[in-house]
N, C-alpha and C positions, 0 to 999 in steps of 0.2 A: 949659411943657413941657421934659422931659429925654430925651436920648437916650443911652446908654452903653454901650461895648463894653468887654470885657476888665476892667481896673481902673476904666474910668469906669462901668461897669455896678455895679461894686461901690460905688463912691462916689455914684452916682445913688440906688441903693437905701439907702444910710444917708442920703443927705441927705433922701430922700421919708419915710423912717420918722421922722427928726427934725423935719420941716417939712411934713406932709401938706397943711397949709392953703397951702403956696405951690406945689404941684405939682398941675397938670393933669391931665396925660399922662406915662407913664412907658415907654420903648422900650427893651428889652434886647436887644442884638444879641450872639448867642451866649451862651456861658456866663459870667457875669460871674467877674471874679477872687474868690476866696473863697467861693466859693458850696459848694465842697467843704469838709469839715472838716479835710482834709490836703491843703496845698500841696505840691508836689514839692520834694524836698530841697534843690536847689540854689538854689530861689526862696525858700524858707523861710530859709537860710543868708545871702542876700543881704540879708535883713531884720535879721539880727543886728547890734548895734552892734559895729563892730571887724571883725567877719568879712566883713561887707558890702563895706567898703572894701579889705581884703585880696583878696578874690575879684575885685575889679573890676580889680586890677593885672593880671590874669590876661587883658588884653585879647583880645578875639576880632576878629580882623580878616578871617576866612575865612568866606563864607556858608555854606559846608557845615558847618563846624565849628559856628557859630551854630545851625544847624538840629539837629544832633546834640545838642550839649549843652544847649541850653535850650527848643527848641520840641517836641523830641521827647516831653516830660513835659507840654506845654501844651497840644497839639492831637492830634486823633485820627489825623491823618494829615500828618505833618510834611513827608513828600515831596511834599506837594502845595501848600505854602508858596512863593509865588513867589521867585525869587531876589531881584527888586528890591525885595522887602518886606524881605527879610534885609540887603540891603545898606543900606536906608533905616536899618534898626535899628543898624547897625554905623555909620554916618556920625552918627547922633544922639549915640553916646556920647561925640563928641569935644567937645561944648558943656559948659562949664564946670560948670553947675550939674546937668548931666543925671545924673550918677552920685549926688549928694545928693537930688535928687528921687525917683529909684527907690528907694534905700535908705529915705528917709521913708515913702515909701507903702507898701513891703512891710513896713517895720516895723509900721505902723498895721494893715493887715490882718492881720500875724501874730499881733498882740496883741490885735486887735479894739479898738483905742482910737480911736473917733470922736467 
């Protein structure tokens, strides 16, 4: 059984297509990343080798800036995203492998290399 949200939804769908015999149930919560043919510009740029690491240096430490820069293009009502969720996103960015993980996932979605 797979449950996926956002990027997890994308990879759950990809896994289900590649290995249907291994998936009994698939639950997608919200719109999976990559469902639209066009990702927001900022998200596409994060997946470009070199460009993504350069953009990552523009560390966003303010929750409202994160809401306006990133979530505005990802959700229908960015103003409804709870501040504590934004703060968790900011806190996650300090983990050493976080940026590499984000860039790798976005590059995969951007180029559809599963």
